[in-house]
DRENTI-272542 format. One record per residue (C-alpha): residue number from 1; x, y, z. Coordinates in steps of 0.001 Angstrom, whole numbers. Layout:
# residues N
+-----+---------+---------+---------+
! seq !       X !       Y !       Z !
+-----+---------+---------+---------+
! NUM !       X !       Y !       Z !
...
+-----+---------+---------+---------+
This chain:
# residues 212
+-----+---------+---------+---------+
! seq !       X !       Y !       Z !
+-----+---------+---------+---------+
!   1 !  -73015 !  -73977 !  128091 !
!   2 !  -74626 !  -71779 !  125306 !
!   3 !  -75411 !  -73649 !  121904 !
!   4 !  -73725 !  -72928 !  118885 !
!   5 !  -76854 !  -72449 !  117230 !
!   6 !  -77869 !  -69373 !  119535 !
!   7 !  -74495 !  -67823 !  119695 !
!   8 !  -74597 !  -67831 !  115645 !
!   9 !  -78068 !  -65981 !  115704 !
!  10 !  -76749 !  -63677 !  118138 !
!  11 !  -73410 !  -62819 !  116030 !
!  12 !  -75396 !  -62547 !  112972 !
!  13 !  -78241 !  -60590 !  114803 !
!  14 !  -75418 !  -57711 !  116091 !
!  15 !  -74598 !  -57684 !  112282 !
!  16 !  -77693 !  -56871 !  111222 !
!  17 !  -77836 !  -54093 !  114235 !
!  18 !  -74732 !  -52363 !  113141 !
!  19 !  -76016 !  -52335 !  109609 !
!  20 !  -79293 !  -51051 !  110262 !
!  21 !  -77989 !  -48575 !  112751 !
!  22 !  -75516 !  -46919 !  109742 !
!  23 !  -78599 !  -46797 !  107442 !
!  24 !  -80714 !  -45086 !  110184 !
!  25 !  -77863 !  -42621 !  110782 !
!  26 !  -77844 !  -41788 !  106949 !
!  27 !  -81467 !  -41072 !  107104 !
!  28 !  -80975 !  -38847 !  110147 !
!  29 !  -78138 !  -36437 !  108537 !
!  30 !  -80222 !  -35916 !  105635 !
!  31 !  -82608 !  -33913 !  108177 !
!  32 !  -86148 !  -33197 !  108080 !
!  33 !  -87239 !  -33948 !  104770 !
!  34 !  -89541 !  -36091 !  102587 !
!  35 !  -88074 !  -38902 !  100507 !
!  36 !  -87799 !  -38808 !   97000 !
!  37 !  -90406 !  -42127 !   97120 !
!  38 !  -90779 !  -45191 !   99029 !
!  39 !  -87032 !  -46361 !   98094 !
!  40 !  -84452 !  -43744 !   98932 !
!  41 !  -80984 !  -43963 !   99370 !
!  42 !  -79246 !  -43643 !  103022 !
!  43 !  -76059 !  -41937 !  101642 !
!  44 !  -76797 !  -40235 !   98446 !
!  45 !  -74223 !  -37513 !   98950 !
!  46 !  -71183 !  -39818 !  100406 !
!  47 !  -68771 !  -40671 !   97850 !
!  48 !  -67517 !  -43543 !   99853 !
!  49 !  -70910 !  -45201 !   99357 !
!  50 !  -71200 !  -44539 !   95669 !
!  51 !  -69827 !  -48116 !   95147 !
!  52 !  -72863 !  -49152 !   97166 !
!  53 !  -75203 !  -47300 !   95231 !
!  54 !  -75847 !  -44766 !   98082 !
!  55 !  -77286 !  -47964 !  100294 !
!  56 !  -81026 !  -48249 !   99020 !
!  57 !  -83577 !  -48504 !  101623 !
!  58 !  -87312 !  -48501 !  101860 !
!  59 !  -89725 !  -46362 !  104127 !
!  60 !  -93435 !  -46006 !  104592 !
!  61 !  -92633 !  -43068 !  106830 !
!  62 !  -92789 !  -39805 !  105033 !
!  63 !  -89871 !  -38200 !  106811 !
!  64 !  -86460 !  -38964 !  106537 !
!  65 !  -85509 !  -37654 !  110059 !
!  66 !  -88217 !  -39878 !  111843 !
!  67 !  -87472 !  -42652 !  109465 !
!  68 !  -83750 !  -42388 !  110606 !
!  69 !  -84692 !  -42268 !  114320 !
!  70 !  -86926 !  -45050 !  114208 !
!  71 !  -84294 !  -47281 !  112090 !
!  72 !  -81866 !  -46628 !  114405 !
!  73 !  -84534 !  -47610 !  117694 !
!  74 !  -85528 !  -50726 !  115850 !
!  75 !  -81959 !  -51692 !  114955 !
!  76 !  -80928 !  -51513 !  118443 !
!  77 !  -83928 !  -53643 !  119606 !
!  78 !  -82848 !  -56027 !  117496 !
!  79 !  -79414 !  -56364 !  118935 !
!  80 !  -80830 !  -56361 !  122526 !
!  81 !  -83276 !  -59086 !  121646 !
!  82 !  -80687 !  -61255 !  119204 !
!  83 !  -78377 !  -61356 !  122655 !
!  84 !  -80827 !  -61230 !  125346 !
!  85 !  -84068 !  -62940 !  124147 !
!  86 !  -83241 !  -65160 !  121472 !
!  87 !  -83719 !  -68455 !  123199 !
!  88 !  -87120 !  -67881 !  124750 !
!  89 !  -90450 !  -69066 !  123398 !
!  90 !  -91002 !  -67348 !  120092 !
!  91 !  -87527 !  -65342 !  120263 !
!  92 !  -87273 !  -66260 !  116328 !
!  93 !  -90481 !  -65026 !  115760 !
!  94 !  -89522 !  -61495 !  117481 !
!  95 !  -86579 !  -61517 !  115137 !
!  96 !  -88827 !  -62046 !  112209 !
!  97 !  -91144 !  -59298 !  113495 !
!  98 !  -88245 !  -56657 !  113801 !
!  99 !  -86858 !  -57633 !  110537 !
! 100 !  -90189 !  -56656 !  108900 !
! 101 !  -90228 !  -53340 !  110975 !
! 102 !  -86659 !  -52383 !  109859 !
! 103 !  -87425 !  -52997 !  106420 !
! 104 !  -90394 !  -50869 !  106680 !
! 105 !  -88679 !  -48112 !  108387 !
! 106 !  -85506 !  -47491 !  106530 !
! 107 !  -83222 !  -50483 !  107520 !
! 108 !  -82139 !  -51001 !  103952 !
! 109 !  -82539 !  -54426 !  102063 !
! 110 !  -79539 !  -56525 !  103202 !
! 111 !  -80187 !  -56231 !  106727 !
! 112 !  -83716 !  -57249 !  106915 !
! 113 !  -82947 !  -60309 !  104737 !
! 114 !  -80423 !  -61457 !  106890 !
! 115 !  -82616 !  -60914 !  109897 !
! 116 !  -85234 !  -62717 !  108441 !
! 117 !  -83003 !  -65792 !  107862 !
! 118 !  -81557 !  -65869 !  111281 !
! 119 !  -85140 !  -65353 !  112673 !
! 120 !  -86586 !  -68594 !  111134 !
! 121 !  -83019 !  -70544 !  112227 !
! 122 !  -83867 !  -69200 !  115729 !
! 123 !  -87150 !  -71015 !  115724 !
! 124 !  -85746 !  -74220 !  115797 !
! 125 !  -83278 !  -73640 !  118300 !
! 126 !  -84819 !  -75729 !  121108 !
! 127 !  -86002 !  -78343 !  118832 !
! 128 !  -83021 !  -78446 !  116604 !
! 129 !  -82892 !  -79351 !  112907 !
! 130 !  -84589 !  -82206 !  112634 !
! 131 !  -83392 !  -83289 !  108956 !
! 132 !  -79801 !  -83077 !  110295 !
! 133 !  -81362 !  -85739 !  112760 !
! 134 !  -82829 !  -87882 !  110457 !
! 135 !  -80456 !  -88191 !  107688 !
! 136 !  -76963 !  -87321 !  109054 !
! 137 !  -75091 !  -89851 !  111220 !
! 138 !  -73518 !  -88937 !  114719 !
! 139 !  -69966 !  -88964 !  112710 !
! 140 !  -71109 !  -86574 !  110250 !
! 141 !  -72740 !  -84255 !  112495 !
! 142 !  -69402 !  -84143 !  114436 !
! 143 !  -67174 !  -83466 !  111628 !
! 144 !  -69698 !  -80782 !  110192 !
! 145 !  -69712 !  -79382 !  113948 !
! 146 !  -65858 !  -79044 !  113664 !
! 147 !  -66411 !  -76427 !  110948 !
! 148 !  -68611 !  -74224 !  112973 !
! 149 !  -66184 !  -71825 !  113949 !
! 150 !  -64496 !  -71339 !  110586 !
! 151 !  -67726 !  -71044 !  108673 !
! 152 !  -68837 !  -68134 !  111032 !
! 153 !  -65460 !  -66191 !  110637 !
! 154 !  -66072 !  -66628 !  107202 !
! 155 !  -69495 !  -65158 !  107150 !
! 156 !  -68597 !  -62447 !  109632 !
! 157 !  -65519 !  -61475 !  107323 !
! 158 !  -67789 !  -61349 !  104665 !
! 159 !  -70212 !  -58499 !  106101 !
! 160 !  -67310 !  -56549 !  107804 !
! 161 !  -66004 !  -56726 !  104563 !
! 162 !  -69191 !  -54918 !  103092 !
! 163 !  -69382 !  -52620 !  105971 !
! 164 !  -67282 !  -50996 !  107036 !
! 165 !  -64447 !  -52601 !  104730 !
! 166 !  -65978 !  -51356 !  101158 !
! 167 !  -66910 !  -47839 !  101970 !
! 168 !  -63157 !  -47310 !  104130 !
! 169 !  -61546 !  -48443 !  100750 !
! 170 !  -63067 !  -46371 !   98750 !
! 171 !  -62687 !  -43389 !  100945 !
! 172 !  -59320 !  -43983 !  101915 !
! 173 !  -57288 !  -45394 !   98818 !
! 174 !  -60044 !  -44829 !   96053 !
! 175 !  -60748 !  -48777 !   95457 !
! 176 !  -64418 !  -48945 !   94511 !
! 177 !  -64947 !  -52540 !   92554 !
! 178 !  -68019 !  -53683 !   91850 !
! 179 !  -66646 !  -57406 !   91984 !
! 180 !  -65623 !  -56862 !   95339 !
! 181 !  -68929 !  -56057 !   96709 !
! 182 !  -70345 !  -59006 !   94932 !
! 183 !  -67674 !  -61458 !   96202 !
! 184 !  -67989 !  -59930 !   99761 !
! 185 !  -71899 !  -60408 !   99563 !
! 186 !  -71448 !  -63931 !   98097 !
! 187 !  -69101 !  -64626 !  100975 !
! 188 !  -71062 !  -63359 !  103662 !
! 189 !  -74495 !  -65624 !  102791 !
! 190 !  -72186 !  -68457 !  102002 !
! 191 !  -70712 !  -68089 !  105573 !
! 192 !  -74309 !  -67343 !  107008 !
! 193 !  -75620 !  -70283 !  105479 !
! 194 !  -72979 !  -72736 !  106374 !
! 195 !  -72315 !  -71447 !  110001 !
! 196 !  -76086 !  -72037 !  110693 !
! 197 !  -75709 !  -75529 !  109001 !
! 198 !  -72381 !  -76487 !  110993 !
! 199 !  -73539 !  -74915 !  114674 !
! 200 !  -76964 !  -77111 !  114345 !
! 201 !  -74704 !  -80054 !  113631 !
! 202 !  -72296 !  -79352 !  116531 !
! 203 !  -75446 !  -78967 !  118945 !
! 204 !  -77196 !  -82031 !  117579 !
! 205 !  -73836 !  -83900 !  118166 !
! 206 !  -73663 !  -82652 !  121495 !
! 207 !  -76843 !  -83934 !  122615 !
! 208 !  -76404 !  -87154 !  120862 !
! 209 !  -73162 !  -87579 !  123029 !
! 210 !  -75050 !  -86746 !  126188 !
! 211 !  -77708 !  -89146 !  125507 !
! 212 !  -75558 !  -92074 !  125084 !
+-----+---------+---------+---------+
């Protein structure tokens, strides 16, 4: 059975990939031109993205078309790695490296940060989270583990709400509230960290049960 922690990393890895991909598409659509600087807007002329400040990103590539293509390719690689290779030795290191590359070629700021966090978590997939093993009883871990799926759902809802939710609301209904963006960002990160905590607790309790 696939571990809860691996599933969590894979789910958020796909979210990172989708978010990076749409940053790349925005850069590609700007054509064969140079960015105004290291930091640029992925969607500078799209009204639906005004609430997201045009989705800022950075790139060390001096051509937006090339930057966008590279971002799309790295995003696809991130999804494949998250789903297929995250459980191998140094699988988490691979996610961290891809996150850094994604940041440098134009994948925005949020997706690489999210990718870096799940990459760090992925480095503990085989050994587990030792702090939980030593400081939480099996009962506590089992109770935390029962919250894994709701926590995962909260995290996914937060990021889906940010994209495509926020741009769709702005485009379709003219709803563009900065407070909503902040709330969804907080919800996404709370869901991310709580789902990782509960996933590791669930896996730890499962291992303890099979050892007894």
